Each structure stands twice: as structure tokens, then as C-alpha cells.
C-alpha distance (Angstrom), angle and dihedral (degrees) to the residues before:
residue distance angle dihedral
M1 . . .
S2 3.78 . .
S3 3.83 88.4 .
C4 3.80 86.9 82.4
I5 3.87 90.2 62.7
P6 3.77 111.5 79.6
R7 3.74 112.4 -121.8
L8 3.89 113.0 -126.2
P9 3.73 113.8 -171.6
S10 3.84 93.9 -136.2
F11 3.74 137.0 107.8
E12 3.82 93.3 -114.0
S13 3.77 91.9 58.6
L14 3.82 91.4 48.4
E15 3.78 89.0 51.6
V16 3.85 92.0 51.0
D17 3.83 88.8 45.2
F18 3.89 90.7 54.3
L19 3.96 92.1 45.3
F20 3.75 89.2 49.1
S21 3.71 96.9 48.0
H22 3.93 89.4 44.0
H23 3.84 89.1 51.8
V24 3.94 90.0 50.3
L25 3.75 90.9 48.3
E26 3.65 93.3 54.7
H27 3.86 91.8 52.4
V28 3.91 88.4 47.5
D29 3.82 85.4 54.0
D30 3.75 90.2 53.0
L31 3.71 92.5 46.9
C32 3.87 91.9 52.6
E33 3.76 87.6 51.7
I34 3.83 91.4 53.1
V35 3.69 91.0 48.4
R36 3.74 93.5 48.9
D37 3.75 90.9 49.1
F38 3.79 90.8 48.4
A39 3.86 91.3 49.5
R40 3.77 89.3 53.9
R41 3.70 92.7 53.2
V42 3.67 92.9 48.6
R43 3.80 94.8 45.8
P44 3.73 108.5 27.2
G45 3.89 113.4 -153.9
G46 3.74 89.1 16.4
């Protein structure tokens, strides 16, 4: 996926990379929370 993004050997691109992955990780966290909530509804007391 990240192969579409051109790699520039500069500090700025590293910073953007970091912010981007941090942003993605936050969404993954939300997704895990949603999945856990769904699992609780499907299997109460699980």
C-alpha cells in the first residue's frame, strides 16, 4: 500500500510518515473497539 507513496529521504517525509501511521493506528484502535463491542453483543457474557 505504501509503495504508492514516493519515498523522499528527508526529515519532512519521515514526519508525514509518522503522522500518517499514527492516524491509521488510531483508526485501527477504533475498529478493534467496534469489533469487541460487536462480539459482546453476539456472545453476551463472553
